[in-house]
ZAFI-829285 format. One line per 3 residues: number of its first residue (from 1); for each residue x, z, y of C-alpha. Coordinates in steps of 0.02 Angstrom, whole numbers, plus 50000, padded with zeros to 5 digits. Each point is the difference from the previous one (the first is absolute). Example, Ala and Ser with C-alpha at 12.3 -4.5 7.8 and 13.67 -1.06 7.14 Angstrom:
2
1) 50615/50390/49775 | 50069/49967/50172 .
END
This chain:
640
1) 47940/47000/53986 | 50149/49969/49884 | 49978/49974/49820 .
4) 50135/50095/49893 | 50049/49921/49832 | 50093/50132/49875 .
7) 50110/49957/49857 | 49851/50045/49881 | 49897/49845/50096 .
10) 49895/50107/50059 | 49955/49986/50185 | 49940/50127/50147 .
13) 49920/49953/50160 | 50049/50105/50157 | 49898/49985/50159 .
16) 50152/50008/50113 | 50193/49968/49983 | 50077/50116/49891 .
19) 50140/50087/49962 | 50090/49996/49850 | 49990/50189/49984 .
22) 49814/49985/50003 | 49998/49879/49856 | 50094/50118/49900 .
25) 49897/50146/50039 | 49826/49886/49975 | 50066/49982/49815 .
28) 50034/50181/49973 | 50082/50166/50061 | 50131/49997/49875 .
31) 50049/49829/50054 | 50006/50039/50191 | 50114/50141/49950 .
34) 50114/49911/49900 | 50011/49850/50130 | 50187/49958/50065 .
37) 49945/49816/50066 | 49912/49865/49951 | 49994/49806/49955 .
40) 49903/49876/50121 | 50005/49834/49937 | 50162/50023/49927 .
43) 50083/50077/50131 | 50037/50189/50008 | 49942/50100/50141 .
46) 49974/50170/50080 | 49853/50087/49946 | 49953/50010/50183 .
49) 50001/49808/50006 | 49826/49933/50055 | 49898/49862/49901 .
52) 49899/49908/50094 | 49964/49845/49890 | 49966/49965/49831 .
55) 50140/50059/49877 | 50080/50024/49854 | 50047/50189/49989 .
58) 50105/50119/49887 | 50044/50174/50030 | 50165/50050/49972 .
61) 50049/50161/49909 | 50173/50071/49934 | 49963/49883/49835 .
64) 50013/49854/50069 | 50174/49907/50034 | 49958/49990/50179 .
67) 49955/50167/50022 | 50169/50056/49950 | 50074/49861/50133 .
70) 49893/50102/50120 | 50062/50170/49948 | 50192/49940/50023 .
73) 49979/49923/50162 | 49909/50129/50069 | 50133/50143/49930 .
76) 50122/49901/50069 | 49919/50030/50190 | 49990/50172/49940 .
79) 50173/50033/49980 | 50023/49914/50185 | 49880/50118/50068 .
82) 50093/50146/49925 | 50176/49936/50053 | 49928/49981/50186 .
85) 49919/50165/49997 | 50163/50093/49950 | 50140/49887/50092 .
88) 49891/49932/50153 | 50174/49899/50053 | 49991/49897/49850 .
91) 49924/49817/50021 | 49905/49934/49849 | 50012/49813/49958 .
94) 49919/49934/49843 | 49941/50062/49846 | 49940/49895/49870 .
97) 49928/50018/49810 | 50140/49958/49868 | 49985/49997/49799 .
100) 49954/50183/49956 | 50003/50076/50182 | 50035/49959/50187 .
103) 50126/50021/50110 | 50010/50050/50197 | 50153/49955/50093 .
106) 50055/50116/50169 | 50121/49991/50124 | 50055/50178/50055 .
109) 50153/50073/50091 | 50085/50077/49841 | 49990/49964/49803 .
112) 49845/50076/49912 | 50068/50117/49849 | 49924/50058/49822 .
115) 49937/50175/50106 | 49909/49867/50130 | 49910/49912/49876 .
118) 49941/50161/49907 | 49937/50064/50163 | 49904/49821/50036 .
121) 49917/50018/49827 | 49943/50168/50031 | 49927/49937/50186 .
124) 49928/49845/49916 | 49897/50127/49867 | 49947/50130/50172 .
127) 49919/49835/50052 | 49925/49953/49860 | 49922/50177/49989 .
130) 49932/49978/50191 | 49911/49842/49923 | 49998/49902/50161 .
133) 49900/49859/50049 | 50079/49813/49993 | 49925/49900/50125 .
136) 50023/49811/50040 | 49999/49942/50175 | 50032/49815/50070 .
139) 50109/49987/50149 | 50060/49864/50123 | 50177/49932/49947 .
142) 50062/50029/50188 | 49911/50188/50013 | 50082/50042/49816 .
145) 50171/49937/50061 | 49983/50114/50163 | 49940/50164/49895 .
148) 50127/49971/49887 | 50147/49978/50123 | 49935/50149/50092 .
151) 50029/50119/49848 | 50158/49935/49964 | 49964/49908/49840 .
154) 50118/49831/50064 | 49989/49934/49826 | 49812/50011/49987 .
157) 49984/49923/50159 | 50124/49866/49952 | 49900/49952/49834 .
160) 49819/49991/50106 | 50102/49899/50138 | 50026/49864/49868 .
163) 49821/49993/49940 | 49933/49841/50097 | 49902/50035/50151 .
166) 49819/50032/50005 | 49990/50066/49826 | 49923/50187/49973 .
169) 50127/50116/49940 | 49934/50128/49852 | 50053/50176/50040 .
172) 49961/50152/49882 | 49987/50183/50063 | 50038/50155/49905 .
175) 49984/50155/50096 | 50118/50011/50114 | 50098/49841/49925 .
178) 49955/49821/50042 | 50087/49838/49938 | 49977/49821/49979 .
181) 49943/49930/49843 | 49886/49876/49915 | 49928/50106/49885 .
184) 49894/50053/49898 | 50027/50178/49989 | 49913/50161/49899 .
187) 49862/50072/50126 | 50098/50160/50019 | 50173/50074/49945 .
190) 49917/50114/49894 | 49981/49863/49863 | 50203/49973/49984 .
193) 50030/50155/49872 | 50146/49926/49888 | 50145/49949/50056 .
196) 50200/50051/50009 | 50144/49942/50133 | 50127/49927/49886 .
199) 50146/49945/50104 | 50094/49949/50150 | 50091/49845/50026 .
202) 50060/49892/50151 | 49908/49829/50040 | 50052/49898/50178 .
205) 49854/49951/50106 | 49913/49850/49958 | 50123/49988/49850 .
208) 50136/49921/50138 | 50165/50092/49974 | 50034/49954/50171 .
211) 49869/50128/50056 | 49990/50175/49995 | 50016/50116/49827 .
214) 49830/50077/49975 | 49955/50148/49892 | 49891/49947/49856 .
217) 49884/50141/49897 | 49960/49941/49831 | 49840/50080/49914 .
220) 49881/49974/49867 | 49796/50040/49993 | 49882/50009/49863 .
223) 49787/50011/49981 | 50052/50146/49862 | 50132/50100/49976 .
226) 50038/49983/49811 | 50034/49803/50063 | 50133/50062/50114 .
229) 50069/50118/49862 | 50020/49859/49883 | 50080/49891/50153 .
232) 50112/50153/50017 | 50034/50015/49813 | 50048/49809/50003 .
235) 50123/50029/50144 | 50096/50126/49911 | 50000/49900/49833 .
238) 50059/49852/50099 | 50154/50099/50098 | 50062/50066/49811 .
241) 49996/49821/49958 | 50073/49909/50129 | 50131/49877/49937 .
244) 50118/50041/50129 | 50027/50171/49926 | 49980/49947/49820 .
247) 50141/49871/50037 | 50133/50136/50068 | 49923/50124/49840 .
250) 50036/49844/49888 | 50145/49913/50059 | 49906/49820/50027 .
253) 50025/49953/50171 | 50023/50045/50183 | 49995/49928/50180 .
256) 50122/50032/50129 | 50011/49956/50184 | 50129/49867/50011 .
259) 49870/49886/49907 | 49836/50049/50044 | 49851/49945/49902 .
262) 50106/49961/49855 | 50044/50076/49831 | 50162/50050/49920 .
265) 49927/49998/49802 | 50123/50123/49894 | 50006/49948/49828 .
268) 49854/50089/49907 | 49875/49943/50154 | 50077/49803/49976 .
271) 49958/50029/49800 | 49810/50045/50068 | 50009/49836/50099 .
274) 50062/49912/49871 | 49870/50035/49874 | 49858/49954/50132 .
277) 50096/49837/50039 | 50019/49952/49818 | 49821/50047/49956 .
280) 49933/49889/50161 | 50135/49866/49918 | 49896/49996/49845 .
283) 49837/49995/50095 | 50082/49842/50088 | 50034/49925/49825 .
286) 49845/50019/49920 | 49897/49945/50153 | 50115/49835/50023 .
289) 50077/50042/50136 | 50187/49912/50038 | 50113/50117/50075 .
292) 50085/49952/50144 | 50119/50051/50145 | 49999/49958/50185 .
295) 50128/50043/50125 | 49999/50159/50111 | 50004/49911/50166 .
298) 49926/49820/50060 | 50017/49898/50152 | 49877/50076/50146 .
301) 49917/49818/50004 | 49933/50038/49820 | 49908/50158/50062 .
304) 49935/49911/50145 | 49920/49850/49898 | 49941/50145/49869 .
307) 49900/50095/50150 | 50106/50157/49972 | 50087/49975/50161 .
310) 49826/50006/50104 | 49920/50130/49893 | 50134/50121/49920 .
313) 50172/49963/50115 | 49993/50185/50065 | 50021/50087/49818 .
316) 50152/49864/49954 | 50190/50015/50005 | 50093/49893/50094 .
319) 50185/49922/49967 | 50104/49852/50065 | 50140/49884/49936 .
322) 50091/49847/50088 | 49860/49995/50122 | 49870/50000/49871 .
325) 49852/50121/50011 | 49944/50082/49831 | 49878/50131/49958 .
328) 50014/50114/49846 | 49846/49974/49893 | 49880/50136/50002 .
331) 49898/49898/49865 | 50016/49874/49887 | 49875/49877/50016 .
334) 50083/49850/50093 | 50146/50020/49881 | 49882/49955/49858 .
337) 49928/49839/50091 | 50175/49945/50018 | 50026/50007/49815 .
340) 49837/49913/49979 | 50038/49856/50124 | 50175/49984/49920 .
343) 49913/49874/49883 | 49857/49871/50003 | 49854/50107/49904 .
346) 49867/49919/49892 | 49828/50068/49968 | 50046/50029/49814 .
349) 50124/50147/50070 | 49868/50108/50068 | 49984/50135/50005 .
352) 50178/50035/50038 | 50052/50187/50001 | 50169/50063/50071 .
355) 50044/50190/49980 | 50122/50066/50099 | 50088/50192/50029 .
358) 50028/49968/50178 | 50093/50097/50107 | 49909/50007/50159 .
361) 50042/50075/50176 | 49856/50077/50131 | 50061/50061/50152 .
364) 49872/50168/49992 | 50009/50139/50137 | 50126/50127/49962 .
367) 49840/50117/50035 | 49903/49928/49854 | 50143/50007/49866 .
370) 49963/50128/49863 | 50119/50021/49859 | 49977/49841/49871 .
373) 49827/49987/50046 | 50024/49925/50179 | 50160/49896/50004 .
376) 50097/49856/50095 | 50062/49918/49854 | 49925/49973/49827 .
379) 49954/49895/49838 | 49844/49937/49962 | 49928/49943/49844 .
382) 49940/49823/50091 | 49926/49867/49920 | 49917/49833/50074 .
385) 49887/49897/49906 | 49996/49788/50057 | 49830/49956/49941 .
388) 49846/49891/50044 | 49848/50051/50076 | 49904/50003/49855 .
391) 50132/50108/49893 | 50001/50150/50129 | 49847/50091/49917 .
394) 50071/49988/49838 | 50181/50063/50044 | 49938/50158/50103 .
397) 49892/50028/49859 | 50155/50002/49876 | 50093/50109/50141 .
400) 49867/50134/50004 | 50006/50021/49818 | 50176/50010/50002 .
403) 50033/50110/50138 | 49861/50130/49920 | 50094/49992/49827 .
406) 50173/50029/50106 | 49926/50164/50096 | 49910/50056/49831 .
409) 50198/50014/49931 | 50057/50078/50154 | 49852/50143/49982 .
412) 49895/49939/50120 | 49811/49985/49946 | 49913/50025/50176 .
415) 50006/49846/50095 | 49909/49931/50129 | 49990/49835/50074 .
418) 49986/49933/50183 | 49983/49828/50062 | 50085/49986/50183 .
421) 49906/49876/50106 | 50076/49893/50144 | 50106/50074/50141 .
424) 49959/49982/50183 | 50163/49927/49996 | 50033/49857/49881 .
427) 50048/49824/49949 | 49861/49865/49959 | 49815/49936/50027 .
430) 49870/50127/49948 | 49925/49890/49867 | 50180/50013/49907 .
433) 49974/50187/50015 | 49839/50005/49938 | 50039/49892/49838 .
436) 50157/50126/49988 | 49893/50142/50005 | 49870/49936/49886 .
439) 50120/49956/49870 | 50047/50183/49977 | 49834/50045/50001 .
442) 49958/49887/49858 | 50141/50047/49891 | 49955/50188/50018 .
445) 49812/49950/49948 | 50079/49925/49841 | 50085/50149/49971 .
448) 49861/50101/50019 | 50074/50130/50119 | 49931/50072/50152 .
451) 50082/49997/50174 | 50000/50068/50154 | 50029/49879/50154 .
454) 50127/50026/50157 | 49957/49886/50149 | 50149/49950/50112 .
457) 50121/50077/49886 | 50097/49851/49912 | 50158/49911/50023 .
460) 50009/49882/50131 | 50017/49860/49873 | 49857/50031/49883 .
463) 49864/50137/49921 | 50080/50124/49860 | 49941/50093/49856 .
466) 50077/50175/50022 | 50006/50115/49852 | 49995/50194/50036 .
469) 50036/50138/49882 | 49980/50173/49985 | 50136/50115/49945 .
472) 49993/50157/49907 | 49952/50111/50137 | 49871/49880/50069 .
475) 50104/49921/50145 | 49970/49807/50014 | 50135/49884/50007 .
478) 50005/49796/50052 | 50106/49895/49866 | 49954/49843/49938 .
481) 49945/49858/50109 | 49935/49818/49967 | 49970/49879/50152 .
484) 49936/49830/50016 | 50111/49877/50121 | 49943/49839/50054 .
487) 50120/50001/50151 | 50181/50027/49938 | 50011/49861/49904 .
490) 49920/49876/50124 | 50123/50064/50143 | 50124/49999/49869 .
493) 49968/49827/49935 | 49972/50039/49823 | 49914/49864/49906 .
496) 49958/49930/49824 | 49957/49831/49930 | 49811/50020/49936 .
499) 49923/49911/49850 | 49950/49850/50120 | 50185/49992/50069 .
502) 49934/50078/50187 | 50127/50116/50069 | 49897/50179/49998 .
505) 50050/50169/50048 | 50017/50142/49898 | 49915/50176/49994 .
508) 50117/50140/50023 | 49967/50148/49921 | 50113/50152/50052 .
511) 49978/50144/49867 | 50102/50166/49979 | 49940/50133/49845 .
514) 50122/50146/50082 | 50036/49934/50134 | 50164/50070/50097 .
517) 50096/50081/49849 | 50074/50147/50102 | 49820/50077/50057 .
520) 49937/49947/49828 | 50145/50117/49914 | 49946/50131/50148 .
523) 49822/50002/49948 | 50046/50014/49816 | 50110/50143/50023 .
526) 49855/50096/50117 | 49874/49944/49861 | 50078/50112/49850 .
529) 50106/50129/50117 | 50152/49904/49908 | 49950/50010/49844 .
532) 50016/49825/49960 | 49927/49938/49819 | 50158/49984/49879 .
535) 50008/49793/50010 | 50035/50031/50198 | 50094/50160/49987 .
538) 50183/49969/50063 | 50037/50124/49851 | 49886/49991/49870 .
541) 50090/50154/49889 | 50135/50126/50013 | 50088/50062/49832 .
544) 50055/50186/50035 | 50130/50082/49892 | 49984/50206/49980 .
547) 50191/50017/49963 | 50154/49890/50005 | 49996/49981/49808 .
550) 49866/49891/50029 | 50064/49887/50140 | 50050/49849/49848 .
553) 49839/50018/49937 | 49896/49992/50180 | 50119/49863/50053 .
556) 49956/49891/49824 | 49811/50019/50029 | 50026/49940/50187 .
559) 50087/49836/49939 | 49885/49965/49854 | 49849/50012/50119 .
562) 50102/49886/50147 | 50044/49868/49873 | 49798/49982/49975 .
565) 49982/49975/50192 | 49939/50167/50045 | 50070/50073/50161 .
568) 50081/50169/49937 | 50104/50136/50077 | 50096/50157/49919 .
571) 50041/50185/50063 | 50155/50061/49915 | 50040/50147/50112 .
574) 50026/50161/49935 | 49859/50081/50102 | 49846/50087/49918 .
577) 49877/49902/49920 | 49856/50066/50103 | 50085/49954/50160 .
580) 50037/49829/49956 | 49817/49984/49948 | 49945/50056/50154 .
583) 50122/49880/50101 | 49951/49853/49928 | 49796/50048/49998 .
586) 50036/49999/50187 | 50059/49825/49968 | 49839/49963/49941 .
589) 50062/49905/49841 | 49875/49964/49870 | 50104/50046/49844 .
592) 50124/50125/49972 | 50085/50021/49836 | 50087/50154/49957 .
595) 50125/50018/49843 | 50079/50149/49956 | 50089/50032/49831 .
598) 49848/49991/49892 | 49934/49849/50072 | 50181/49924/49983 .
601) 50018/50048/49805 | 49828/49923/49975 | 50021/49845/50098 .
604) 49849/50037/50123 | 49952/50044/50173 | 49883/50139/50071 .
607) 49900/49905/50126 | 49915/50056/50158 | 49890/49892/50112 .
610) 49986/49984/50169 | 49878/50158/50085 | 50096/50117/49863 .
613) 49906/49944/49831 | 50082/50046/49866 | 49987/49851/49874 .
616) 50106/50085/49861 | 50132/49948/49886 | 50019/49805/49942 .
619) 50112/49868/49933 | 50079/49904/50113 | 49910/49855/49936 .
622) 49846/50085/50044 | 50039/50039/50171 | 50062/49815/50019 .
625) 49830/49944/49960 | 49909/50118/50105 | 50104/49938/50142 .
628) 49982/49818/49972 | 49789/50042/49964 | 50018/50064/50185 .
631) 50082/49831/50066 | 49866/49897/49888 | 49847/50092/50054 .
634) 50030/49905/50189 | 50040/49850/49906 | 50193/50000/50005 .
637) 50142/50011/49883 | 50161/50104/50048 | 50131/49906/50109 .
640) 49881/49872/50081 .
END
């Protein structure tokens, strides 16, 4: 007689073992119809799952986050069902849920085409209309291997063979199709109504480039059509805002095959970089950081002592000279410890804060490179704080407030915090990790902000706070980090003289606000679709002459504004003024100053703001004041 406790605290007693579906039906027909799965003692299960003992049970519907995962997982298998129906010779491999959707990898004798994709999606919809039951079966491992080998599914047989002997194997049957899966799944194909196949890609079997290249089909699935429509609209917006396209249109930077994952900055792009760097340099100074600079390559013995050799060497570049092996630095922290260690430090010097715009290199896979968002050579606004353990909370609190102010200045007001906790592969004892993780929690409690915890996602040397931002079209980006590290100071011999003259290890805090400068600039460009605010825009204004007679006047205006530290260009070409205005509008210039004979005689300018807004005729002094007001609105003056 299992007693089922529901989320509202009420309890129901059943005379015999009961399925999750029966529990839903006992609550009401509406819930039974809406049910997709169940949650039994915290674990998501099929509606057919039988409950034999007292349990806490929740019914999962499309309104629950778990419900959306079940829909997407089931749609991935619906995709595999459709492919096998249309192309019986295709072999199925794996099909997991990913952010906003799913994918499934297939082995097939020829490449799939866009026309195939359309046919597969049509077949999926046909299978939905059939509303076939989805049922789970438990098989013996060896029996399952023989079955999949007998139907020519060698990849499924290989996966099952890797499962320990004696474990039961979960298979799901949908009409004519049977597939390996842990589940759970929706009870019938008719529950899957909102989906779309998105694109084709290649993927190596098990992610190993030595294995066969498979064909990956990506799709998205949602509980409601309006949610999918909103997502597809966001993708359209994202395509328009692609930083690589903007970079070409606005002449900012480029990448090329001769330097994979490395950026060629053009003058206008480098101007944006300098504005971001100089802004962050002011943040360093205001926050008590001393700027430093460390070598790009260091002997591998240092990386072995720091722990990077054992935990990170597959991501590092190496070189050698005179029979010595060196590593190109993937991060700046070991170098900053060397500066700390260069003198005998006193507790009176703590906290000691170092900041560096440090160039780093990481050996990212070529397939993961993406414009300036994912590169091999990048620069960080990197900083490290050496402090005593009782100073950790106040330093983390100060950093948090500083980071939030920076994000606000750059136009981001939706910021979400997460704490990444100890990974499986890590340095140090659990007691040390307990202290480090609790220090981060305590600091965020002091700041009065909520956070989410991410078990297993910390760095190998310490837990970290992650700052996740949403851009103007709702996409999340992970930027800043604050990490507590008890490990590296010990491994690299950092110490200070305490108040009682004993030697103690400092705690090392790793912090970055924008993170990779390259990636941050890419995010900025996409966030504002290339229309950067005036203080960041590489060209803040262009002076346009209507005829050759105003050329000298236009040039004089430019010179006056340039002497005030403003970034101003001029267009003295003999083209029609309408053409010139359209051309510079496409370059997303914040202000256009048009001068004709009337403006020249009156010593004025006709001003147009970005977006085609006509601000009318004004004096040069008034125009200058408007430009400076734009800069001051973000806390800056021209030329910084």
